[in-house]
N, C-alpha and C positions, 0 to 999 in steps of 0.2 A: 378407458383407452382413447376414445375419440377426443376428449378434452386435451389430451397431452400430445397429440400428433404434431402440433405446431410449437411445441415447447421451446425449441432453439431458434425459432424464426425471429424472435425479438433481437437476438444477437446479430443475425444477418441484416435485419432492418437498420439497426444502429450503425453498422458499418456503411451501409448505403447512404443513410441520412447525413453522416459526418462528411461525406465527400461531394455532396450535390446541393444545388440551390433549392429554394422553397418550391418553385413551380415543378421542378423535376421530381422532388420528393412527393408532391401531391399526386402526380401521375403514377408514381410507383405505389404509393399507399392505396390508391383507388384500384389498381390492378391486383394488388395483394388481396384486398378485400373481396374483389370479384372472384378470383380463383379459389380462395378459401371457402367461400360459400358454395361454389360448384363442387368442390371436393367433399365438403362436409355433408352435402346432400346425398352422396353416394361414395363412401370411403372405399368400398370394395373395388371401385374402378379408378382409384386415385392415380395409379401408374399410367393408365391410358389417358386420363384427363390432363395430367401434367405434361406428358409427351406431346399431346395435341397443342396445348398452350405454348410450349416452347417452339414447336414447328411453326405455328402461326406468327409468333413474335419474330422468328428468324426470317420468315417470308417477308414480313413488313420491313425488316431492316434492310433487305436487299434493294428495295425501291425507295427507302426513306431519304437517301441523298438527293433525290429529285425535289423533295419538299423543303430543303434547306436545313439549317442547324436545329431549329426548334423541332421539326419532324424527326430528325435523327435522335435528339435527346429523348423524345417521347417513346420512340421505338426501343431505344436502349434501356430506358427505365422499365418498360413493360417486359422486355426480355429478362432483365435482371430480377424482376419480381417473380417471374416463373422459375428462374434458376434458383433463387433463394428458397422458394417453397419446395422445390425438388430436393434441395439440400436438407431442409428441415424434415421432410418426409423420409428421406434416407436415414437421417439421425434417429428417427422414431421407428425405423425398420418397417415402414409401410411399403416402400418400394425398394 
């Protein structure tokens, strides 16, 4: 079961990668990897973990405009990483 919880994530990743530049994709991929590792270390708390990650990303977005366009891109990529993982977990009926 654990190996399949991110089964549909590749589809979400492909959609993100098709619409963004290389630097933004790298930020997104790093955040996806970080969140996946956290969730896999404790799948029973996946719902709480992803909710936390989304809230942190949304908080960062609120002040990102002060850092300019690059900061905004980074925050948006990290938020989308968390959102896509949430969708994949939902598809796997984990959350």
